[in-house]
N, C-alpha and C positions, 0 to 999 in steps of 0.2 A: 209697593203699590203706587201707581201713578193714576191720578184722576184728573180729568180735564175740568178745571173750574174757571174757564175763561170768560164766563158771563160776569157782568158787572152787577153784583147784588145791590149796589147803591141805587140802581135804577128801579128797584122794586119799591112799592109803597111801604110805609112803616108796618101796616097790617100784614103785607106779604112777607116782609122780613121776619116778623114775629112768628108767622106760620112756619117759615123755613127753619128758624131756630128750634121751634117745637119739634119739627120733623127730625132734625139732627139729634136732639136729646132723646127722642123716642128710638132712633136707630141705635144710639149708644146703649140705652137701656136694654134693647133687644139683643145686642151682641155681646155686652160686657157681663162679667160675673164678679163676685166679691173679691177674687184674687187679683183681678185686673185693676180694680178701683178700691183699694183698701182704705178704710177710715182710720184716722188717727184716734187716739184715746179721747181727745177733746171733742172731736166730731161725734164720736159714739155717745159720749156723755150728753152733748147738746141734743142729739136725736132722742135719747132715752128720756131726757127732761121734757122735750116737746110732746112725746108720746104720752107720758104721764099726765101732762097738762090737758091734752086732748081727751084722754080717758076720764079725767076728773070733771071736765066741762065739755061734754060732747056737742052741745048746742052752740058753743062759742066758735067764732070764725066764719069763714065763707067756703063754699064748695069751689073746687077748681073750675067747673063750668061757669060759675058766676064771676069769679075773678077774671078768667080768660075773656068773657064777654065784655066786662068793664074795660079791660086793657085794650082789647081790639076796638071797642067803641070810642075810646079816647084817641086811639091812633088814627081813626078815620076822620076825626074832626079837623 
């Protein structure tokens, strides 16, 4: 597979580059499956621990839209 990536991403603003990275991650998520991106035992344990913490304290932390807005807001400054 050959893709023309001849544009200079460095000319994008920080906010635009963050959106590009998000789009790339979303495309990986849409196209990949567990066999293509296997987790190590340590990674699985870490995720299990984080899920347990979230279930024990559901009000703790921030939503992705809030975090994203904060990150993009800082990038625009």
